[in-house]
TIVO-2410 file (N, C-alpha, C; in nm, 3 decimals):
# residues 85
REC num residu      c1      c2      c3 atome chaine
REC   1      P  11.308   9.284  10.364     N      A
REC   1      P  11.277   9.142  10.402    CA      A
REC   1      P  11.122   9.148  10.474     C      A
REC   2      L  11.179   9.200  10.611     N      A
REC   2      L  11.041   9.191  10.691    CA      A
REC   2      L  10.905   9.225  10.624     C      A
REC   3      L  10.935   9.343  10.539     N      A
REC   3      L  10.793   9.407  10.489    CA      A
REC   3      L  10.756   9.304  10.344     C      A
REC   4      R  10.832   9.272  10.300     N      A
REC   4      R  10.821   9.173  10.200    CA      A
REC   4      R  10.761   9.044  10.260     C      A
REC   5      N  10.803   8.991  10.388     N      A
REC   5      N  10.683   8.899  10.403    CA      A
REC   5      N  10.567   8.938  10.438     C      A
REC   6      A  10.538   9.047  10.465     N      A
REC   6      A  10.408   9.112  10.484    CA      A
REC   6      A  10.351   9.143  10.370     C      A
REC   7      Q  10.375   9.155  10.250     N      A
REC   7      Q  10.339   9.147  10.116    CA      A
REC   7      Q  10.338   9.280  10.045     C      A
REC   8      W  10.420   9.392  10.115     N      A
REC   8      W  10.471   9.507  10.064    CA      A
REC   8      W  10.556   9.506   9.950     C      A
REC   9      V  10.549   9.554   9.844     N      A
REC   9      V  10.630   9.557   9.756    CA      A
REC   9      V  10.719   9.660   9.702     C      A
REC  10      E  10.799   9.648   9.652     N      A
REC  10      E  10.884   9.793   9.599    CA      A
REC  10      E  10.809   9.852   9.478     C      A
REC  11      V  10.783   9.942   9.487     N      A
REC  11      V  10.762  10.064   9.372    CA      A
REC  11      V  10.874  10.065   9.247     C      A
REC  12      V  10.793  10.018   9.148     N      A
REC  12      V  10.910  10.020   9.028    CA      A
REC  12      V  10.933  10.162   8.963     C      A
REC  13      G  11.040  10.216   8.998     N      A
REC  13      G  11.061  10.388   8.944    CA      A
REC  13      G  11.092  10.457   9.063     C      A
REC  14      R  11.086  10.428   9.157     N      A
REC  14      R  11.084  10.499   9.283    CA      A
REC  14      R  11.102  10.419   9.414     C      A
REC  15      D  11.176  10.498   9.513     N      A
REC  15      D  11.220  10.454   9.635    CA      A
REC  15      D  11.073  10.449   9.715     C      A
REC  16      A  10.994  10.337   9.693     N      A
REC  16      A  10.870  10.348   9.783    CA      A
REC  16      A  10.802  10.199   9.792     C      A
REC  17      I  10.746  10.165   9.866     N      A
REC  17      I  10.674  10.069   9.893    CA      A
REC  17      I  10.521  10.061   9.891     C      A
REC  18      Y  10.440   9.953   9.855     N      A
REC  18      Y  10.331   9.975   9.816    CA      A
REC  18      Y  10.221   9.860   9.842     C      A
REC  19      K  10.102   9.848   9.904     N      A
REC  19      K  10.025   9.715   9.962    CA      A
REC  19      K   9.874   9.778   9.930     C      A
REC  20      E   9.813   9.675   9.873     N      A
REC  20      E   9.658   9.703   9.876    CA      A
REC  20      E   9.589   9.651   9.955     C      A
REC  21      F   9.505   9.689  10.063     N      A
REC  21      F   9.417   9.620  10.177    CA      A
REC  21      F   9.277   9.594  10.098     C      A
REC  22      I   9.235   9.498  10.113     N      A
REC  22      I   9.060   9.482  10.106    CA      A
REC  22      I   8.974   9.441  10.212     C      A
REC  23      F   8.880   9.507  10.231     N      A
REC  23      F   8.806   9.493  10.362    CA      A
REC  23      F   8.663   9.423  10.342     C      A
REC  24      K   8.620   9.396  10.413     N      A
REC  24      K   8.449   9.324  10.381    CA      A
REC  24      K   8.348   9.442  10.318     C      A
REC  25      D   8.357   9.570  10.364     N      A
REC  25      D   8.285   9.657  10.312    CA      A
REC  25      D   8.338   9.824  10.313     C      A
REC  26      F   8.277   9.953  10.286     N      A
REC  26      F   8.337  10.064  10.304    CA      A
REC  26      F   8.355  10.107  10.450     C      A
REC  27      N   8.253  10.073  10.531     N      A
REC  27      N   8.273  10.100  10.660    CA      A
REC  27      N   8.432  10.060  10.716     C      A
REC  28      Q   8.410   9.930  10.713     N      A
REC  28      Q   8.553   9.866  10.741    CA      A
REC  28      Q   8.699   9.915  10.708     C      A
REC  29      A   8.649   9.986  10.573     N      A
REC  29      A   8.794  10.025  10.515    CA      A
REC  29      A   8.798  10.163  10.565     C      A
REC  30      F   8.707  10.243  10.600     N      A
REC  30      F   8.699  10.385  10.631    CA      A
REC  30      F   8.781  10.392  10.779     C      A
REC  31      G   8.717  10.289  10.862     N      A
REC  31      G   8.771  10.264  10.990    CA      A
REC  31      G   8.882  10.246  10.982     C      A
REC  32      F   8.938  10.170  10.902     N      A
REC  32      F   9.088  10.130  10.882    CA      A
REC  32      F   9.181  10.264  10.854     C      A
REC  33      M   9.122  10.327  10.751     N      A
REC  33      M   9.195  10.449  10.697    CA      A
REC  33      M   9.149  10.575  10.836     C      A
REC  34      S   9.092  10.591  10.921     N      A
REC  34      S   9.109  10.674  11.011    CA      A
REC  34      S   9.180  10.618  11.101     C      A
REC  35      R   9.209  10.497  11.141     N      A
REC  35      R   9.322  10.441  11.254    CA      A
REC  35      R   9.414  10.493  11.196     C      A
REC  36      V   9.483  10.467  11.060     N      A
REC  36      V   9.603  10.513  11.000    CA      A
REC  36      V   9.632  10.642  11.017     C      A
REC  37      A   9.507  10.726  10.956     N      A
REC  37      A   9.539  10.882  10.975    CA      A
REC  37      A   9.556  10.940  11.108     C      A
REC  38      L   9.534  10.890  11.212     N      A
REC  38      L   9.561  10.931  11.348    CA      A
REC  38      L   9.691  10.897  11.363     C      A
REC  39      Q   9.744  10.793  11.353     N      A
REC  39      Q   9.858  10.744  11.379    CA      A
REC  39      Q  10.009  10.830  11.264     C      A
REC  40      A   9.917  10.856  11.178     N      A
REC  40      A  10.033  10.916  11.069    CA      A
REC  40      A  10.051  11.044  11.109     C      A
REC  41      E   9.932  11.146  11.197     N      A
REC  41      E   9.939  11.226  11.205    CA      A
REC  41      E  10.011  11.260  11.348     C      A
REC  42      K  10.023  11.154  11.442     N      A
REC  42      K  10.091  11.130  11.535    CA      A
REC  42      K  10.255  11.129  11.501     C      A
REC  43      M  10.294  11.069  11.402     N      A
REC  43      M  10.419  11.044  11.321    CA      A
REC  43      M  10.472  11.164  11.228     C      A
REC  44      D  10.435  11.265  11.231     N      A
REC  44      D  10.407  11.369  11.102    CA      A
REC  44      D  10.488  11.284  10.993     C      A
REC  45      H  10.378  11.177  10.942     N      A
REC  45      H  10.462  11.110  10.841    CA      A
REC  45      H  10.310  11.053  10.727     C      A
REC  46      H  10.282  11.090  10.649     N      A
REC  46      H  10.138  11.077  10.557    CA      A
REC  46      H  10.137  10.962  10.471     C      A
REC  47      P  10.065  10.875  10.454     N      A
REC  47      P  10.091  10.784  10.343    CA      A
REC  47      P  10.019  10.849  10.203     C      A
REC  48      E  10.049  10.815  10.095     N      A
REC  48      E   9.986  10.816   9.976    CA      A
REC  48      E   9.870  10.705   9.941     C      A
REC  49      W   9.735  10.760   9.945     N      A
REC  49      W   9.648  10.640   9.937    CA      A
REC  49      W   9.536  10.677   9.862     C      A
REC  50      F   9.468  10.582   9.830     N      A
REC  50      F   9.355  10.599   9.734    CA      A
REC  50      F   9.239  10.462   9.779     C      A
REC  51      N   9.119  10.517   9.780     N      A
REC  51      N   9.002  10.417   9.813    CA      A
REC  51      N   8.890  10.438   9.740     C      A
REC  52      V   8.850  10.298   9.733     N      A
REC  52      V   8.732  10.314   9.638    CA      A
REC  52      V   8.623  10.189   9.695     C      A
REC  53      Y   8.539  10.212   9.758     N      A
REC  53      Y   8.469  10.103   9.814    CA      A
REC  53      Y   8.524  10.031   9.943     C      A
REC  54      N   8.535   9.910   9.926     N      A
REC  54      N   8.640   9.846  10.032    CA      A
REC  54      N   8.772   9.811   9.991     C      A
REC  55      K   8.835   9.882   9.900     N      A
REC  55      K   8.973   9.884   9.907    CA      A
REC  55      K   9.054   9.999   9.904     C      A
REC  56      V   9.174   9.952   9.956     N      A
REC  56      V   9.275  10.096   9.998    CA      A
REC  56      V   9.400  10.041   9.978     C      A
REC  57      Q   9.467  10.101   9.866     N      A
REC  57      Q   9.597  10.125   9.836    CA      A
REC  57      Q   9.688  10.202   9.885     C      A
REC  58      I   9.781  10.174   9.917     N      A
REC  58      I   9.867  10.245  10.000    CA      A
REC  58      I  10.046  10.250   9.927     C      A
REC  59      T  10.073  10.368   9.963     N      A
REC  59      T  10.204  10.398   9.895    CA      A
REC  59      T  10.293  10.478  10.019     C      A
REC  60      L  10.387  10.402  10.056     N      A
REC  60      L  10.485  10.456  10.177    CA      A
REC  60      L  10.634  10.504  10.096     C      A
REC  61      S  10.670  10.636  10.135     N      A
REC  61      S  10.795  10.708  10.089    CA      A
REC  61      S  10.818  10.832  10.188     C      A
REC  62      T  10.913  10.849  10.197     N      A
REC  62      T  10.995  10.985  10.277    CA      A
REC  62      T  11.047  11.066  10.179     C      A
REC  63      H  10.947  11.169  10.170     N      A
REC  63      H  10.993  11.286  10.082    CA      A
REC  63      H  11.121  11.347  10.096     C      A
REC  64      D  11.147  11.382  10.242     N      A
REC  64      D  11.255  11.446  10.278    CA      A
REC  64      D  11.367  11.382  10.265     C      A
REC  65      C  11.405  11.253  10.279     N      A
REC  65      C  11.516  11.172  10.241    CA      A
REC  65      C  11.527  11.138  10.089     C      A
REC  66      G  11.407  11.140  10.012     N      A
REC  66      G  11.378  11.103   9.889    CA      A
REC  66      G  11.397  10.953   9.815     C      A
REC  67      G  11.346  10.872   9.965     N      A
REC  67      G  11.294  10.733   9.920    CA      A
REC  67      G  11.283  10.682  10.058     C      A
REC  68      L  11.315  10.543  10.114     N      A
REC  68      L  11.240  10.473  10.201    CA      A
REC  68      L  11.315  10.514  10.331     C      A
REC  69      S  11.257  10.504  10.461     N      A
REC  69      S  11.312  10.559  10.568    CA      A
REC  69      S  11.248  10.466  10.664     C      A
REC  70      Q  11.324  10.465  10.783     N      A
REC  70      Q  11.282  10.386  10.920    CA      A
REC  70      Q  11.125  10.429  10.953     C      A
REC  71      R  11.093  10.546  10.927     N      A
REC  71      R  10.956  10.600  10.937    CA      A
REC  71      R  10.837  10.534  10.832     C      A
REC  72      D  10.898  10.482  10.730     N      A
REC  72      D  10.797  10.418  10.659    CA      A
REC  72      D  10.813  10.261  10.670     C      A
REC  73      I  10.916  10.209  10.763     N      A
REC  73      I  10.877  10.055  10.799    CA      A
REC  73      I  10.811  10.067  10.927     C      A
REC  74      T  10.802  10.140  11.012     N      A
REC  74      T  10.753  10.173  11.155    CA      A
REC  74      T  10.584  10.226  11.105     C      A
REC  75      L  10.587  10.293  11.010     N      A
REC  75      L  10.407  10.314  10.978    CA      A
REC  75      L  10.355  10.195  10.885     C      A
REC  76      A  10.426  10.119  10.797     N      A
REC  76      A  10.404  10.001  10.753    CA      A
REC  76      A  10.370   9.900  10.840     C      A
REC  77      T  10.438   9.888  10.960     N      A
REC  77      T  10.419   9.794  11.060    CA      A
REC  77      T  10.295   9.810  11.116     C      A
REC  78      F  10.244   9.973  11.163     N      A
REC  78      F  10.112   9.998  11.222    CA      A
REC  78      F  10.010   9.974  11.153     C      A
REC  79      I  10.032  10.006  10.997     N      A
REC  79      I   9.930   9.964  10.930    CA      A
REC  79      I   9.887   9.860  10.888     C      A
REC  80      D   9.950   9.735  10.891     N      A
REC  80      D   9.943   9.598  10.904    CA      A
REC  80      D   9.838   9.554  11.013     C      A
REC  81      Q   9.919   9.628  11.141     N      A
REC  81      Q   9.847   9.584  11.267    CA      A
REC  81      Q   9.699   9.651  11.245     C      A
REC  82      A   9.712   9.777  11.217     N      A
REC  82      A   9.567   9.817  11.209    CA      A
REC  82      A   9.442   9.789  11.088     C      A
REC  83      S   9.490   9.677  11.032     N      A
REC  83      S   9.439   9.604  10.915    CA      A
REC  83      S   9.342   9.494  10.972     C      A
REC  84      L   9.425   9.465  11.091     N      A
REC  84      L   9.344   9.357  11.151    CA      A
REC  84      L   9.244   9.373  11.275     C      A
REC  85      M   9.231   9.491  11.306     N      A
REC  85      M   9.166   9.521  11.396    CA      A
REC  85      M   8.990   9.495  11.374     C      A
***
């Protein structure tokens, strides 16, 4: 419910969540991805993502448990905060 309010959606057919972020330009998108990458590395929990120009699409899932975990929720919360920087 918390992530639903933040516009994360469940991925059909797998235990994962997805969200698309749109920025002003590529530099803002890349800066966002850099912030997320540093945090993901600290957490040893890496997103599946795709970037074209100002759009970044992110899918989160925990492969070790075969679905969603608290690590996904924690990273999603950080990602939402990083998108506002």
